[in-house]
N, C-alpha and C positions, 0 to 999 in steps of 0.2 A: 426874547430877552434870552441871553446866554449867560447862566451864572458864572462860567470859565476861561470865556472867550472864544473865539469862532474857532471852527475847524474841528471839534471834539465830538467825541460819538452821542449817538442821542442819551443813553443811560447818566451822561454826565452834563446834559443841560435841561435848562429849566425853560418852558415854552409860555410864556401868559400870551393869552388870545382873548379879544373881544367876545364876552357872554352873551349868548343867543337867547332873546325873550325875556320876557320882566320879571320873573321869576328867577332865573339864574344871575341878572344884574340885582336884584335885589337881596338874593345871596352874597354875592361880590361884597358888595356894599355894609353889607351885617358884618362878615367879615373883616372888612376894611377898621369898622368903626370898633370891632373888638381887641383890634392892636392897640388900640387907646385905652381902652376900658379896661382890659385884664392884658396888662404890659408881661408880665413877667411868667415864663413859660417852664415848666416843672415836669420832669420824669414821673411818672405813675410808680415807676419800682420794678416789678418783674413783668417781662413783656408776654405777649401772647402769640399763639401761633397757628396759622391757617392750612389747608392742604390746597396746592395749585397743581395746574396742569398748564405747560408749554401750548400757547395757540398757534396755528397753520398762519393764522392773521399777523400774528405778532402780538408780544405781550404774555402776561400766564395769566389764566382764568381761575380763580379761586370756587372750591367747588364746595365748600358751606362755610357753617357758621367756625369760631375760634376756640381754642383750648387756651388750659394755662401753661400745658408743658407740653415738649415735641411728642410724648408718648400718645399723648392723647389723639393726636394727628396722626400718627401712626396706623394706630386703631382704628380711626375712621378711613384712612386707605384703604386698608384690609377689607372693610366691608365695604366697601363702593368696588372692590376688585371682584369681592363674592358676589354682588349683584352683577359686574360685568359678566362672571364666570356663567351664571344660572342662564341670564339673555342668551349668551354664546351656545348654551347647551339647547335651550327649547329653540335655537334658529339652527341646530345641526351643524355649528362651526367647531367640530371637537379640535381643531388646533387651537385656537382662539382661547375655548373653555381651557384647555392645558394651560398655556401660557397663562391668564389670569390666575386658575390655581396656585401654579408656581408663585407669583406676585404675591397673595395675600398669605401663603405656608411660609414664605420667608419673611413676611411682615410679623408673621404670630412670634417667629424664634428670635429674627435680627434687629436690632434697632438701626436701622436704615432711613436716611432722610433725604434718599434721590432714587429711583430707581425709573427704568423705560420698559413700558408695556403697552404692546402692541402698537411701537412706532411711537408711541408720545411720552416725555418727559413727566416726571409725577416730580413735585418737591415738598419737603415739610418747609413753610416759608414764617419767618422771624418778623412780627410786626410790635414796633416800639410805641408805645403810648404815652400821651404827654397832657397836661391839664394847665389850662391857663389860670392865671391868679391876676386878682385885683385889689386893691384898697378895702372891698368888702367879701372878699374871699375867692374860690372858685368860679370860672366861667358857667352860668346856666344855659340850658337849651334855646336858641336862638328862634324867632318865629318860624324863621323858612326850615327848620327842622322839621321833618315829618314825624309825624307823632299818630301813628295809625292807632286801633285797636279799641276796645273795650276796657273797661276797668278791670282787673283778674282776666282776662283773654290775652292782652299784646303778646306774651310770652310764647304763645302759641301762633303766632304769626312771623313767618322766616325776616330775615334781618336784610340789610343791603348789602351784605357782603358778597352772598352766595351769585354769583356770576359776574363779579366784577374783574375787570381785566386790568391786573399789573402792568401798565404800558407807560416807560418814561415818556414818549411821545407825543400822549394826550396833553392838549392843551390845559390851562387852569387860566384862571382871574385874575387880578393884578396882587390882590391878598392873598390869594393862598399859595402864588408861586412865591411869593416873601415868605409868607409862614414856612413853606418846603425848603425854602435856602435855609432859613434859620435852624430848622430841626434837622437838617442836612449835617450842620457843625456842632451838634449836641454832643456832648462826653461825659462819663462821669466826672466827678471831680474828685481830685484826689482828698482821701480820708472820708468819702462818702460810702463806699463800695470795698469790698474785699478785693486786693492788687491785681488776682487774676481777673475779676469783671472787667475792672478799670483798665486793663490792659488789653482784651477782648476789646474793650468799648472803644479804645485809640486804634487798635488794628482796623476797626470796622469803617473808618472815615476813609482810610487809604485803600481798603480792597472793595469797598463799595462806597463809594463816593457821591452816587445818584440818589435818587429819591422817590417816590410815588406816595401820595396822599390817599388813603383810605378813606371810605365815608367815616364820618363821625360816629360813634358810641356814647353812651352815657352810663355813668356810675354815680353810686351814692357816696359823698363824701359827708365825714363827721366833723364840725371844729370842737377842738379837744379844749381844755380848761386851761392852756397856754396861748388859745387864740389861733392856733395852727390847726388847718384843714389837714385831714389824712383820707384815705381811700377807706369806706366802709365795706365796699361790695366790687364784685368784677363787674367789667362794664355789659351793659346789656344794647338790644339792637335800637330801642327807641326809649324816649323818656318816658311813656306809660309803662315798659318793661322794668323799667328801673324803679320807679314808683311800686309796681306790683311785689316787684322783691322786697323792697321796703316796710311794704305794707305785710307782708307773708313774715317779714322778721318780725316784727312787731307782736304778730299774733302768735305765733308758733316759738320761733326760734328766742327771743329774747325773753321771755319767761321763763324757759328752763336754763338759758346760760346764766342768766342774773339771778335766779332763785327769787323772782317776784310773788309777793303775796298776791290776794286776788284784789285788793284796792289798786296795787300798782299795775298789775293785768289789765285793770279798766284803763287806767290810764292810755297804758301804749294801744289799748284797742280805739278806743276816741283819737288819738292820732292817727290810727290807720284810717278809720272813718273820714278823716277828714282831709288824707290824702285819696282816697279815693272820690269823694266828693269835688274838690275844689281842682283835681289835676295840675296843683299848685308845683312851683320849683322847689322849696323847701316847707319845712315842717319843724317844729320844738315840742319837745315831749322830755318831763322830767328833767329839766335842766339843761339837756341836750339839743344840740342844733344840728339838723341833718340838711342836703341839700343837693339836687339832681346837678351832678355836674358835667360838662361837655368834656369829652374825651377828643382828642385830637388823635390820628394813628398814620404811620409812616413805616414804609417798608422801604428797606435800604437796598439800590440796585448797582451790580459790578459787570463786568464785561459779560459775564457768565448769567446774568439775571437776577432774580431777587434774593437776597442775604438768606440763609439758612438757620438752623440754630449754630449757637456759639457752645465751644468746651465747656464755658462758667456757667451756662443756663441749667437754671432749678430744672431735673428732668431725672425724680427719685425712681419711677416703676420700670422695669423691665416689661420687653414683650410678653405679652398673656401666656404663650404655653410655656414659654421659658421659666416665667414666675411660678407658674402651677407645678414645676417640675422641680425650681427649689424647694416650695411648700411640701409636698410631698416627702422631697430627700430628710426634710428636717421635721417629719412627722407631724407637721400643723396640719395637712390638708388629710381629709378622710374621703376617699372613694365611694365609701358605702353609702350613706345617705346622710340629710341633715333634718331629719321631719322634726327632732325638738329643741331645730334653732330658735323658734318663735317663743318656746318656752325658757330660752336663756336669758331674753332680751333684760338690759338692766331697765331700772324705774326710770330714768331719763328717756331712754329710747320709747318704753311705752308710753309716756307721757306726751313725744314729740308726736306719736302715732294719733293718740287720741285728739291733738289740737289740729292735728295735720286732716283727719276726718272731718272736725269740726268746720275747719276752715273752706274744706271742698263743699259743706253741705251748704253753708253759708253763699260761698258763691254760687251754689247751684241755685238756690231760693233768690238770688239778686237776679239770675238771669231769667229763671221762670216771671219775676214780677216785671221786671221789664218787657220781655214780649207779651206779656198779657196787657200791657198798658198799651202799647203800639197796637194790638190786635183792638183794642178797644177805641182808640184813636182812630183807628182805619174805618171801624163800623162806623163811627160817628161820622165823618166826613162822606162815608158810603150813602148814609140816609140823608145828609143834608143835599146831597148832589140828587137827590130821587125828587126832593119836592120842588 
Protein backbone atom coordinates (compact mmCIF):
# COMPACT_ATOMS: atom_id res chain seq x y z
CA UNK A 1 0.00 0.00 0.00
CA UNK A 2 1.20 3.45 -0.92
CA UNK A 3 -0.06 6.11 1.47
CA UNK A 4 0.35 9.02 -0.98
CA UNK A 5 -0.14 7.62 -4.47
CA UNK A 6 2.03 5.73 -6.94
CA UNK A 7 5.44 6.77 -8.22
CA UNK A 8 6.64 8.56 -5.09
CA UNK A 9 10.02 7.97 -3.42
CA UNK A 10 10.40 5.31 -0.74
CA UNK A 11 10.46 7.77 2.15
CA UNK A 12 6.90 8.85 1.25
CA UNK A 13 5.47 5.37 0.95
CA UNK A 14 4.15 2.81 3.42
CA UNK A 15 4.86 -0.81 2.54
CA UNK A 16 2.49 -3.27 4.19
CA UNK A 17 3.53 -6.89 3.83
CA UNK A 18 2.42 -10.26 5.13
CA UNK A 19 4.26 -11.00 8.39
CA UNK A 20 6.36 -14.16 8.34
CA UNK A 21 5.99 -16.66 11.17
CA UNK A 22 3.37 -17.14 13.88
CA UNK A 23 4.99 -14.71 16.35
CA UNK A 24 5.05 -11.84 13.83
CA UNK A 25 1.46 -12.61 12.81
CA UNK A 26 0.37 -12.68 16.46
CA UNK A 27 2.09 -9.33 17.09
CA UNK A 28 0.26 -7.79 14.13
CA UNK A 29 -3.03 -9.18 15.41
CA UNK A 30 -2.36 -7.63 18.81
CA UNK A 31 -1.58 -4.30 17.17
CA UNK A 32 -4.90 -4.45 15.37
CA UNK A 33 -6.81 -5.15 18.60
CA UNK A 34 -4.99 -2.23 20.24
CA UNK A 35 -6.55 0.14 17.69
CA UNK A 36 -9.97 -0.81 19.04
CA UNK A 37 -9.19 -0.98 22.78
CA UNK A 38 -6.92 2.11 22.87
CA UNK A 39 -8.11 4.31 20.01
CA UNK A 40 -6.71 7.67 21.17
CA UNK A 41 -3.08 8.52 20.43
CA UNK A 42 -1.36 11.29 22.39
CA UNK A 43 2.16 12.65 22.29
CA UNK A 44 4.32 12.07 25.36
CA UNK A 45 5.63 15.64 25.25
CA UNK A 46 9.35 16.01 24.79
CA UNK A 47 11.01 13.79 22.15
CA UNK A 48 14.00 11.47 22.51
CA UNK A 49 17.16 11.42 20.41
CA UNK A 50 19.47 8.70 19.08
CA UNK A 51 22.73 8.58 17.14
CA UNK A 52 22.56 6.95 13.72
CA UNK A 53 25.03 6.15 10.94
CA UNK A 54 24.04 5.94 7.30
CA UNK A 55 24.37 2.39 6.04
CA UNK A 56 25.85 1.44 2.68
CA UNK A 57 23.01 -1.08 2.33
CA UNK A 58 20.36 1.59 2.80
CA UNK A 59 18.80 3.29 5.79
CA UNK A 60 20.43 4.57 8.98
CA UNK A 61 21.66 2.27 11.75
CA UNK A 62 21.04 3.32 15.36
CA UNK A 63 24.26 3.15 17.37
CA UNK A 64 22.95 3.03 20.93
CA UNK A 65 20.26 3.98 23.41
CA UNK A 66 18.25 7.19 23.43
CA UNK A 67 18.80 10.42 25.36
CA UNK A 68 16.44 13.18 26.47
CA UNK A 69 18.29 15.99 24.70
CA UNK A 70 20.49 16.31 21.57
CA UNK A 71 23.62 17.14 23.57
CA UNK A 72 23.55 13.75 25.27
CA UNK A 73 23.74 12.13 21.84
CA UNK A 74 26.51 14.45 20.68
CA UNK A 75 28.47 13.35 23.75
CA UNK A 76 27.84 9.69 22.92
CA UNK A 77 29.03 10.28 19.35
CA UNK A 78 32.20 11.87 20.73
CA UNK A 79 32.75 8.73 22.81
CA UNK A 80 32.13 6.60 19.71
CA UNK A 81 34.83 8.47 17.77
CA UNK A 82 37.23 8.19 20.71
CA UNK A 83 36.84 4.42 20.56
CA UNK A 84 37.39 4.45 16.79
CA UNK A 85 40.46 6.64 17.21
CA UNK A 86 41.90 4.23 19.77
CA UNK A 87 41.24 1.23 17.52
CA UNK A 88 42.81 3.02 14.54
CA UNK A 89 45.88 3.92 16.60
CA UNK A 90 46.32 0.34 17.79
CA UNK A 91 46.01 -0.88 14.19
CA UNK A 92 48.59 1.63 12.97
CA UNK A 93 46.14 3.64 10.86
CA UNK A 94 47.46 7.09 11.77
CA UNK A 95 45.34 8.88 9.17
CA UNK A 96 42.08 7.36 10.43
CA UNK A 97 43.06 8.11 14.01
CA UNK A 98 43.63 11.77 13.12
CA UNK A 99 40.22 12.07 11.44
CA UNK A 100 38.40 10.45 14.37
CA UNK A 101 40.24 12.70 16.80
CA UNK A 102 39.21 15.77 14.80
CA UNK A 103 35.60 14.56 14.97
CA UNK A 104 35.44 14.11 18.74
CA UNK A 105 37.33 17.33 19.42
CA UNK A 106 34.82 19.20 17.28
CA UNK A 107 31.92 17.62 19.16
CA UNK A 108 33.54 18.62 22.47
CA UNK A 109 33.37 22.27 21.45
CA UNK A 110 30.60 22.70 18.85
CA UNK A 111 26.94 21.62 18.90
CA UNK A 112 26.84 19.83 15.54
CA UNK A 113 24.06 17.41 14.63
CA UNK A 114 25.66 15.80 11.58
CA UNK A 115 29.19 15.06 10.43
CA UNK A 116 30.97 12.75 8.03
CA UNK A 117 33.86 10.66 9.38
CA UNK A 118 35.86 8.09 7.40
CA UNK A 119 33.33 8.29 4.57
CA UNK A 120 30.26 7.60 6.73
CA UNK A 121 27.57 10.09 7.68
CA UNK A 122 26.50 10.33 11.31
CA UNK A 123 23.44 12.20 12.57
CA UNK A 124 21.59 13.09 15.75
CA UNK A 125 18.09 11.73 15.03
CA UNK A 126 14.86 12.95 16.59
CA UNK A 127 12.35 10.35 17.88
CA UNK A 128 8.72 11.27 18.55
CA UNK A 129 7.00 9.26 21.26
CA UNK A 130 3.30 8.45 21.67
CA UNK A 131 1.00 6.55 24.02
CA UNK A 132 -2.31 4.91 23.16
CA UNK A 133 -5.20 5.68 25.51
CA UNK A 134 -8.46 3.84 26.09
CA UNK A 135 -11.33 4.08 28.58
CA UNK A 136 -9.20 2.39 31.27
CA UNK A 137 -6.06 4.45 30.66
CA UNK A 138 -2.81 3.92 28.69
CA UNK A 139 -2.10 0.73 26.79
CA UNK A 140 -0.01 -1.70 28.91
CA UNK A 141 2.63 -4.05 27.45
CA UNK A 142 1.33 -6.62 25.00
CA UNK A 143 1.86 -10.38 25.45
CA UNK A 144 4.10 -10.36 22.37
CA UNK A 145 6.36 -7.60 23.72
CA UNK A 146 9.78 -9.00 24.75
CA UNK A 147 10.28 -8.73 28.52
CA UNK A 148 13.76 -10.11 29.25
CA UNK A 149 15.81 -9.78 32.39
CA UNK A 150 15.48 -10.73 36.02
CA UNK A 151 13.95 -8.38 38.59
CA UNK A 152 16.46 -5.67 39.39
CA UNK A 153 18.69 -6.67 36.48
CA UNK A 154 16.69 -5.73 33.36
CA UNK A 155 18.16 -2.22 33.23
CA UNK A 156 21.58 -3.77 32.54
CA UNK A 157 20.39 -5.42 29.32
CA UNK A 158 20.72 -3.66 25.95
CA UNK A 159 17.49 -2.44 24.42
CA UNK A 160 16.16 -3.14 20.94
CA UNK A 161 17.20 0.23 19.51
CA UNK A 162 20.91 -0.48 19.05
CA UNK A 163 21.47 -1.95 15.61
CA UNK A 164 17.96 -1.13 14.39
CA UNK A 165 18.02 0.24 10.82
CA UNK A 166 15.79 3.21 10.08
CA UNK A 167 14.65 2.29 6.58
CA UNK A 168 11.25 3.36 5.16
CA UNK A 169 11.46 0.59 2.56
CA UNK A 170 11.12 -2.12 5.23
CA UNK A 171 7.60 -3.56 5.18
CA UNK A 172 5.26 -3.65 8.17
CA UNK A 173 2.08 -5.48 9.09
CA UNK A 174 -1.29 -3.94 8.27
CA UNK A 175 -1.95 -2.57 11.78
CA UNK A 176 1.54 -1.07 12.15
CA UNK A 177 1.31 0.44 8.70
CA UNK A 178 -1.93 2.19 9.65
CA UNK A 179 -0.35 3.32 12.93
CA UNK A 180 2.60 4.75 11.03
CA UNK A 181 0.23 6.66 8.74
CA UNK A 182 -1.65 8.08 11.75
CA UNK A 183 1.53 9.18 13.52
CA UNK A 184 2.98 10.79 10.40
CA UNK A 185 0.00 13.18 10.39
CA UNK A 186 0.44 14.13 14.05
CA UNK A 187 1.07 17.83 14.77
CA UNK A 188 0.90 19.81 17.99
CA UNK A 189 -2.47 21.47 18.41
CA UNK A 190 -2.75 25.22 18.82
CA UNK A 191 -2.64 26.21 22.48
CA UNK A 192 -0.93 22.99 23.62
CA UNK A 193 2.64 24.18 23.04
CA UNK A 194 4.61 27.42 22.53
CA UNK A 195 4.19 28.94 19.03
CA UNK A 196 7.76 28.08 17.98
CA UNK A 197 7.24 24.40 18.87
CA UNK A 198 3.94 24.23 17.00
CA UNK A 199 5.54 25.95 14.02
CA UNK A 200 8.34 23.38 13.93
CA UNK A 201 5.74 20.62 14.22
CA UNK A 202 3.79 21.92 11.23
CA UNK A 203 6.96 22.33 9.13
CA UNK A 204 8.12 18.80 9.93
CA UNK A 205 5.06 17.32 8.21
CA UNK A 206 6.16 19.08 5.03
CA UNK A 207 9.94 18.61 5.25
CA UNK A 208 9.83 15.04 6.61
CA UNK A 209 6.53 13.54 5.40
CA UNK A 210 7.62 9.91 5.75
CA UNK A 211 8.18 7.86 8.87
CA UNK A 212 9.63 4.69 10.39
CA UNK A 213 8.38 3.00 13.55
CA UNK A 214 11.06 2.05 16.06
CA UNK A 215 10.67 -0.82 18.54
CA UNK A 216 8.25 0.12 21.32
CA UNK A 217 9.59 1.11 24.72
CA UNK A 218 7.87 1.35 28.09
CA UNK A 219 7.31 4.19 30.53
CA UNK A 220 5.57 4.53 33.88
CA UNK A 221 2.36 6.57 33.80
CA UNK A 222 0.51 7.90 36.84
CA UNK A 223 -3.20 8.64 37.11
CA UNK A 224 -3.76 12.11 38.54
CA UNK A 225 -6.54 13.15 40.89
CA UNK A 226 -8.44 14.47 37.88
CA UNK A 227 -8.43 11.00 36.31
CA UNK A 228 -5.92 11.94 33.62
CA UNK A 229 -2.80 9.89 33.06
CA UNK A 230 0.57 11.59 32.75
CA UNK A 231 4.14 10.31 32.27
CA UNK A 232 5.98 9.55 35.50
CA UNK A 233 9.26 8.33 33.98
CA UNK A 234 11.11 8.37 30.69
CA UNK A 235 10.79 5.22 28.54
CA UNK A 236 12.81 2.11 29.31
CA UNK A 237 13.79 -0.69 26.88
CA UNK A 238 11.48 -3.35 28.37
CA UNK A 239 8.49 -3.65 30.72
CA UNK A 240 10.73 -5.07 33.47
CA UNK A 241 13.23 -2.25 33.10
CA UNK A 242 10.31 0.17 33.61
CA UNK A 243 9.18 -1.77 36.71
CA UNK A 244 12.73 -1.72 38.06
CA UNK A 245 12.84 2.05 37.68
CA UNK A 246 9.55 2.46 39.52
CA UNK A 247 10.62 0.09 42.31
CA UNK A 248 13.86 2.05 42.68
CA UNK A 249 11.84 5.27 42.77
CA UNK A 250 9.61 3.89 45.54
CA UNK A 251 12.55 2.74 47.65
CA UNK A 252 14.99 5.60 47.08
CA UNK A 253 13.63 8.75 45.42
CA UNK A 254 10.04 8.99 46.69
CA UNK A 255 10.98 8.90 50.42
CA UNK A 256 13.26 11.90 49.88
CA UNK A 257 11.14 13.78 47.36
CA UNK A 258 7.93 13.40 49.37
CA UNK A 259 9.61 13.65 52.82
CA UNK A 260 7.96 10.41 53.95
CA UNK A 261 7.89 9.18 57.51
CA UNK A 262 8.83 5.61 58.47
CA UNK A 263 5.31 4.22 58.05
CA UNK A 264 4.91 5.81 54.62
CA UNK A 265 8.31 4.54 53.54
CA UNK A 266 7.27 1.04 54.51
CA UNK A 267 4.09 1.37 52.45
CA UNK A 268 6.05 2.32 49.33
CA UNK A 269 8.62 -0.41 49.99
CA UNK A 270 5.82 -3.01 50.10
CA UNK A 271 4.46 -1.65 46.80
CA UNK A 272 7.95 -2.08 45.31
CA UNK A 273 7.97 -5.66 46.61
CA UNK A 274 4.66 -6.33 44.85
CA UNK A 275 6.14 -5.00 41.61
CA UNK A 276 9.10 -7.35 41.99
CA UNK A 277 6.99 -10.39 42.81
CA UNK A 278 4.14 -10.05 40.31
CA UNK A 279 5.86 -8.38 37.32
CA UNK A 280 2.46 -6.91 36.53
CA UNK A 281 1.43 -3.88 34.50
CA UNK A 282 0.22 -1.74 37.39
CA UNK A 283 0.45 -1.01 41.10
CA UNK A 284 -1.41 1.20 43.58
CA UNK A 285 0.10 2.79 46.68
CA UNK A 286 -0.96 5.56 49.07
CA UNK A 287 -3.99 6.42 46.94
CA UNK A 288 -1.90 6.69 43.77
CA UNK A 289 -2.13 4.51 40.64
CA UNK A 290 0.78 3.67 38.38
CA UNK A 291 0.93 1.65 35.17
CA UNK A 292 3.58 0.41 32.76
CA UNK A 293 2.56 2.11 29.50
CA UNK A 294 3.58 1.02 26.01
CA UNK A 295 5.31 3.84 24.10
CA UNK A 296 5.14 3.94 20.30
CA UNK A 297 8.13 5.63 18.63
CA UNK A 298 8.36 7.29 15.22
CA UNK A 299 11.26 8.81 13.30
CA UNK A 300 10.17 11.25 10.60
CA UNK A 301 11.87 10.78 7.22
CA UNK A 302 12.61 13.32 4.49
CA UNK A 303 14.47 13.20 1.18
CA UNK A 304 17.84 13.32 2.99
CA UNK A 305 16.99 10.78 5.67
CA UNK A 306 15.76 10.94 9.28
CA UNK A 307 14.79 14.19 10.95
CA UNK A 308 17.34 15.82 13.23
CA UNK A 309 16.72 18.10 16.22
CA UNK A 310 14.37 21.04 15.73
CA UNK A 311 15.28 24.61 16.72
CA UNK A 312 12.63 24.56 19.46
CA UNK A 313 13.74 21.26 21.01
CA UNK A 314 14.91 21.30 24.63
CA UNK A 315 18.71 21.37 24.50
CA UNK A 316 19.97 23.24 27.59
CA UNK A 317 23.57 22.07 27.87
CA UNK A 318 26.46 23.25 25.67
CA UNK A 319 29.24 20.88 24.54
CA UNK A 320 31.37 19.64 27.42
CA UNK A 321 34.58 21.61 26.76
CA UNK A 322 32.70 24.80 25.98
CA UNK A 323 30.67 24.38 29.17
CA UNK A 324 33.83 23.85 31.23
CA UNK A 325 35.35 27.00 29.74
CA UNK A 326 32.23 29.02 30.59
CA UNK A 327 32.28 27.76 34.19
CA UNK A 328 35.96 28.64 34.58
CA UNK A 329 35.38 32.14 33.20
CA UNK A 330 32.58 32.60 35.73
CA UNK A 331 34.76 31.31 38.56
CA UNK A 332 32.39 28.38 39.17
CA UNK A 333 34.85 25.59 38.37
CA UNK A 334 37.95 25.00 40.47
CA UNK A 335 40.75 23.38 38.55
CA UNK A 336 42.69 22.47 41.70
CA UNK A 337 40.81 19.69 43.45
CA UNK A 338 37.47 18.60 44.82
CA UNK A 339 38.63 16.54 47.78
CA UNK A 340 36.14 18.28 50.07
CA UNK A 341 33.17 17.74 47.74
CA UNK A 342 31.83 14.71 49.62
CA UNK A 343 31.76 16.68 52.85
CA UNK A 344 29.62 19.35 51.21
CA UNK A 345 26.75 17.02 50.30
CA UNK A 346 23.47 18.21 51.75
CA UNK A 347 21.30 15.99 53.93
CA UNK A 348 19.04 14.87 51.06
CA UNK A 349 22.01 13.75 48.98
CA UNK A 350 23.46 11.84 51.91
CA UNK A 351 20.11 10.16 52.54
CA UNK A 352 19.79 9.28 48.85
CA UNK A 353 23.23 7.70 48.94
CA UNK A 354 22.29 5.69 52.02
CA UNK A 355 19.07 4.44 50.42
CA UNK A 356 20.88 3.59 47.18
CA UNK A 357 23.45 1.55 49.09
CA UNK A 358 20.63 -0.20 50.94
CA UNK A 359 18.87 -0.99 47.68
CA UNK A 360 22.06 -2.36 46.11
CA UNK A 361 22.58 -4.58 49.16
CA UNK A 362 18.96 -5.81 48.91
CA UNK A 363 19.34 -6.65 45.21
CA UNK A 364 22.64 -8.43 45.80
CA UNK A 365 21.10 -10.51 48.61
CA UNK A 366 18.13 -11.38 46.39
CA UNK A 367 20.47 -12.49 43.61
CA UNK A 368 22.53 -14.64 45.99
CA UNK A 369 19.38 -16.24 47.37
CA UNK A 370 18.09 -17.02 43.90
CA UNK A 371 21.41 -18.52 42.78
CA UNK A 372 21.58 -20.63 45.92
CA UNK A 373 18.05 -21.89 45.33
CA UNK A 374 18.86 -22.71 41.71
CA UNK A 375 22.01 -24.57 42.81
CA UNK A 376 20.03 -26.51 45.39
CA UNK A 377 17.44 -27.55 42.82
CA UNK A 378 20.19 -28.63 40.44
CA UNK A 379 21.75 -30.80 43.16
CA UNK A 380 18.40 -32.43 43.91
CA UNK A 381 17.86 -33.27 40.25
CA UNK A 382 21.37 -34.70 40.04
CA UNK A 383 20.84 -36.95 43.06
CA UNK A 384 17.50 -38.15 41.73
CA UNK A 385 19.05 -38.97 38.39
CA UNK A 386 21.78 -41.05 40.01
CA UNK A 387 19.29 -43.29 41.83
